[in-house]
Each structure stands twice: as C-alpha cells, then as structure tokens.
PATI-60988 format. One line per field, with one value per atom (N, C-alpha, C): x, y, z; atom name. Coordinates in pm, whole numbers, always signed. Last residue first. Layout:
N
xx = X;...
yy = Y;...
zz = Z;...
a = CA;...
This chain:
117
xx = -729;-853;-832;-491;-530;-647;-488;-391;-435;-685;-702;-608;-580;-707;-727;-361;-342;-465;-479;-407;-380;-586;-676;-607;-353;-455;-548;-232;-164;-266;-418;-393;-323;-403;-526;-497;-155;-189;-311;-166;-64;-100;-370;-383;-285;-257;-381;-400;-44;-19;-142;-179;-92;-66;-304;-385;-304;-80;-173;-258;+27;+104;+15;-176;-144;-69;-157;-282;-257;+102;+71;-57;+58;+156;+127;-127;-165;-72;+35;-85;-133;+223;+265;+146;+58;+126;+169;-15;-119;-57;+239;+164;+55;+298;+384;+310;+97;+101;+184;+173;+43;+41;+417;+414;+282;+324;+413;+413;+177;+109;+194;+387;+277;+203;+534;+595;+488;+346;+390;+453;+333;+212;+250;+591;+543;+419;+584;+679;+635;+390;+367;+458;+521;+394;+363;+738;+762;+635;+596;+675;+703;+488;+399;+472;+725;+639;+541;+814;+897;+811;+607;+634;+715;+640;+515;+535;+891;+871;+746;+826;+925;+911;+648;+601;+696;+820;+711;+654;+987;+1043;+934;+799;+871;+928;+726;+625;+692;+967;+909;+806;+991;+1093;+1038;+762;+774;+878;+824;+708;+715;+1044;+1062;+947;+913;+1022;+1045;+739;+684;+790;+922;+837;+781;+1022;+1112;+1032;+790;+852;+947;+751;+652;+709;+977;+958;+860;+918;+1039;+1026;+687;+680;+800;+790;+687;+680;+959;+1015;+917;+764;+870;+931;+620;+553;+655;+823;+760;+692;+876;+983;+924;+626;+678;+784;+617;+514;+561;+833;+838;+737;+732;+856;+868;+513;+491;+614;+648;+556;+530;+785;+861;+774;+572;+663;+743;+471;+388;+475;+687;+645;+562;+684;+802;+767;+431;+459;+578;+471;+368;+393;+669;+697;+597;+521;+641;+675;+326;+286;+402;+483;+415;+363;+568;+665;+600;+325;+410;+511;+243;+158;+242;+461;+426;+342;+444;+566;+534;+193;+214;+337;+256;+152;+169;+453;+486;+385;+303;+415;+454;+129;+75;+184;+313;+229;+174;+416;+507;+426;+182;+251;+344;+134;+36;+101;+362;+339;+240;+321;+439;+419;+91;+84;+203;+195;+89;+77;+369;+423;+321;+192;+283;+343;+81;+0;+88
yy = +13881;+13943;+14082;+13793;+13745;+13820;+13903;+13950;+13909;+13756;+13899;+13951;+13505;+13529;+13677;+13537;+13500;+13524;+13581;+13690;+13661;+13323;+13437;+13555;+13178;+13147;+13266;+13296;+13298;+13272;+13247;+13385;+13392;+12954;+13029;+13173;+12872;+12852;+12933;+12927;+12991;+12981;+12759;+12903;+12979;+12515;+12558;+12709;+12514;+12508;+12556;+12509;+12622;+12629;+12260;+12380;+12505;+12098;+12102;+12228;+12145;+12185;+12192;+12030;+12171;+12223;+11768;+11841;+11991;+11712;+11705;+11783;+11739;+11826;+11828;+11530;+11669;+11768;+11316;+11346;+11488;+11331;+11351;+11385;+11269;+11399;+11431;+11010;+11112;+11251;+10891;+10894;+11001;+10917;+10985;+10997;+10751;+10892;+10972;+10507;+10566;+10715;+10472;+10488;+10551;+10434;+10547;+10575;+10200;+10321;+10445;+10029;+10054;+10182;+10027;+10079;+10112;+9904;+10040;+10104;+9657;+9739;+9884;+9567;+9588;+9677;+9548;+9639;+9670;+9351;+9483;+9587;+9141;+9190;+9329;+9105;+9145;+9202;+9022;+9145;+9196;+8785;+8892;+9026;+8644;+8678;+8789;+8619;+8688;+8733;+8468;+8602;+8684;+8236;+8312;+8454;+8154;+8190;+8275;+8100;+8203;+8249;+7890;+8013;+8128;+7703;+7756;+7885;+7654;+7707;+7769;+7549;+7672;+7736;+7319;+7420;+7553;+7181;+7223;+7334;+7135;+7212;+7266;+6979;+7106;+7195;+6760;+6843;+6978;+6659;+6707;+6798;+6590;+6688;+6747;+6396;+6517;+6627;+6203;+6267;+6398;+6137;+6192;+6263;+6035;+6153;+6219;+5811;+5919;+6047;+5660;+5700;+5818;+5614;+5690;+5744;+5459;+5586;+5674;+5235;+5317;+5454;+5139;+5180;+5270;+5083;+5180;+5232;+4880;+5005;+5116;+4688;+4738;+4873;+4645;+4695;+4754;+4541;+4664;+4727;+4308;+4410;+4545;+4175;+4207;+4317;+4148;+4223;+4265;+3983;+4118;+4206;+3755;+3823;+3967;+3693;+3720;+3795;+3642;+3754;+3792;+3412;+3531;+3655;+3240;+3269;+3398;+3233;+3285;+3324;+3116;+3248;+3312;+2867;+2956;+3099;+2766;+2784;+2882;+2759;+2842;+2869;+2572;+2708;+2805;+2351;+2408;+2549;+2323;+2336;+2401;+2289;+2406;+2429;+2045;+2164;+2289;+1878;+1902;+2028;+1887;+1931;+1966;+1765;+1904;+1964;+1511;+1592;+1739;+1438;+1444;+1529;+1439;+1533;+1549;+1233;+1367;+1472;+1025;+1061;+1202;+1023;+1045;+1089;+963;+1090;+1123;+708;+815;+952;+572;+582;+695;+589;+653;+673;+435;+575;+651;+187;+246;+396;+146;+155;+222;+113;+225;+250;-116;+0;+126
zz = -9211;-9259;-9286;-9100;-9232;-9288;-8849;-8947;-9088;-8714;-8735;-8841;-8715;-8783;-8809;-8553;-8693;-8773;-8310;-8371;-8516;-8270;-8275;-8341;-8265;-8365;-8380;-8049;-8178;-8288;-7845;-7886;-8022;-7845;-7877;-7915;-7753;-7893;-7933;-7481;-7562;-7710;-7405;-7382;-7470;-7476;-7542;-7524;-7301;-7446;-7522;-7059;-7091;-7241;-7084;-7070;-7105;-7097;-7210;-7205;-6842;-6960;-7083;-6688;-6672;-6793;-6774;-6794;-6786;-6684;-6827;-6858;-6408;-6475;-6624;-6374;-6342;-6410;-6447;-6524;-6499;-6244;-6382;-6471;-6026;-6032;-6175;-6098;-6084;-6092;-6089;-6214;-6210;-5817;-5915;-6048;-5718;-5679;-5779;-5832;-5865;-5833;-5705;-5850;-5895;-5445;-5475;-5625;-5485;-5439;-5470;-5558;-5650;-5613;-5321;-5443;-5547;-5156;-5125;-5249;-5283;-5273;-5246;-5243;-5380;-5380;-4966;-5029;-5172;-4939;-4880;-4943;-5068;-5121;-5067;-4897;-5035;-5097;-4670;-4664;-4805;-4767;-4723;-4720;-4813;-4927;-4890;-4549;-4648;-4766;-4440;-4387;-4486;-4594;-4602;-4550;-4508;-4649;-4665;-4241;-4272;-4417;-4281;-4216;-4245;-4392;-4473;-4413;-4172;-4297;-4383;-3994;-3960;-4085;-4135;-4102;-4073;-4135;-4262;-4241;-3861;-3931;-4063;-3824;-3753;-3819;-3984;-4018;-3949;-3844;-3981;-4022;-3604;-3603;-3742;-3699;-3639;-3637;-3776;-3878;-3825;-3524;-3625;-3734;-3408;-3349;-3448;-3571;-3572;-3513;-3497;-3636;-3645;-3229;-3266;-3408;-3261;-3189;-3224;-3389;-3456;-3392;-3190;-3319;-3394;-2995;-2967;-3096;-3119;-3083;-3060;-3135;-3257;-3230;-2864;-2951;-3080;-2787;-2727;-2815;-2936;-2959;-2904;-2818;-2961;-2994;-2558;-2580;-2727;-2607;-2553;-2575;-2693;-2785;-2738;-2456;-2579;-2680;-2284;-2255;-2379;-2406;-2398;-2373;-2361;-2498;-2502;-2081;-2152;-2295;-2042;-1989;-2060;-2161;-2213;-2168;-1991;-2134;-2197;-1752;-1762;-1908;-1822;-1781;-1793;-1860;-1976;-1946;-1588;-1697;-1819;-1448;-1421;-1534;-1569;-1573;-1551;-1506;-1646;-1659;-1224;-1291;-1437;-1188;-1145;-1213;-1289;-1355;-1318;-1105;-1247;-1322;-867;-882;-1029;-929;-902;-920;-953;-1068;-1050;-690;-804;-927;-552;-524;-640;-654;-675;-654;-560;-706;-736;-284;-343;-493;-270;-229;-287;-342;-424;-394;-131;-267;-359;+72;+75;-62;+0;+0;+0
a = N;CA;C;N;CA;C;N;CA;C;N;CA;C;N;CA;C;N;CA;C;N;CA;C;N;CA;C;N;CA;C;N;CA;C;N;CA;C;N;CA;C;N;CA;C;N;CA;C;N;CA;C;N;CA;C;N;CA;C;N;CA;C;N;CA;C;N;CA;C;N;CA;C;N;CA;C;N;CA;C;N;CA;C;N;CA;C;N;CA;C;N;CA;C;N;CA;C;N;CA;C;N;CA;C;N;CA;C;N;CA;C;N;CA;C;N;CA;C;N;CA;C;N;CA;C;N;CA;C;N;CA;C;N;CA;C;N;CA;C;N;CA;C;N;CA;C;N;CA;C;N;CA;C;N;CA;C;N;CA;C;N;CA;C;N;CA;C;N;CA;C;N;CA;C;N;CA;C;N;CA;C;N;CA;C;N;CA;C;N;CA;C;N;CA;C;N;CA;C;N;CA;C;N;CA;C;N;CA;C;N;CA;C;N;CA;C;N;CA;C;N;CA;C;N;CA;C;N;CA;C;N;CA;C;N;CA;C;N;CA;C;N;CA;C;N;CA;C;N;CA;C;N;CA;C;N;CA;C;N;CA;C;N;CA;C;N;CA;C;N;CA;C;N;CA;C;N;CA;C;N;CA;C;N;CA;C;N;CA;C;N;CA;C;N;CA;C;N;CA;C;N;CA;C;N;CA;C;N;CA;C;N;CA;C;N;CA;C;N;CA;C;N;CA;C;N;CA;C;N;CA;C;N;CA;C;N;CA;C;N;CA;C;N;CA;C;N;CA;C;N;CA;C;N;CA;C;N;CA;C;N;CA;C;N;CA;C;N;CA;C;N;CA;C;N;CA;C;N;CA;C;N;CA;C;N;CA;C;N;CA;C;N;CA;C;N;CA;C;N;CA;C;N;CA;C;N;CA;C
C-alpha cells in the first residue's frame, strides 16, 4: 500500500511538474511576444517623433517663407502706391502743360485770324 501511495505521489508530482513546466513555457512565450510588440511600438513611436520633427521644421520654414512673401507683397504694394502717386502727379503736370499750351496757342490762332482778314 505504501508503494501504491508513493506511485500516486510520483504521478501527481509528475503531472504538477508538467503543468508548471508548460505554464512556464507559455509564460516565456507570452513575454517574448509582448517584448516584440513593445519593440515594434517603440520603433513606430520613434519614427513618428522623427516625422513630427521634420514636419515642424518644414512648417517653420514655410512660415518664414510666407512672412517673407507677405513682406515682399507689402513692399510691392507700397511701391505701386508710390508709382500711382507719381503717375497722378505727372498726369496733373501734363494736364497743366496742355492747358498752358492751349492758352498759348489760342492767342496765336486768334491773332493769326485777325492779321489774315
């Protein structure tokens, strides 16, 4: 009977050993998969952070270009306004000269008419 009890204990211990052994293997396998998933997520995160950095640099560069273009547009607008003012002044001078020319030409024409008659 004692032999039978020893055999049962050995069988129970063998079953418990097998259960714990396969549990340990399963746990190690699960840990390996979790580690791989962590590494993949970490690599993805690093990649996204690098992309974000590049996008921020590109955004800054584009903002600088936009500011430069706005400044150039303002300068061009100011130059256009100045040119318009000069053009208006020139037109006024031309109008004034035309009027003077007409005034000067009218007496000659009028005096020419009197001499001819």
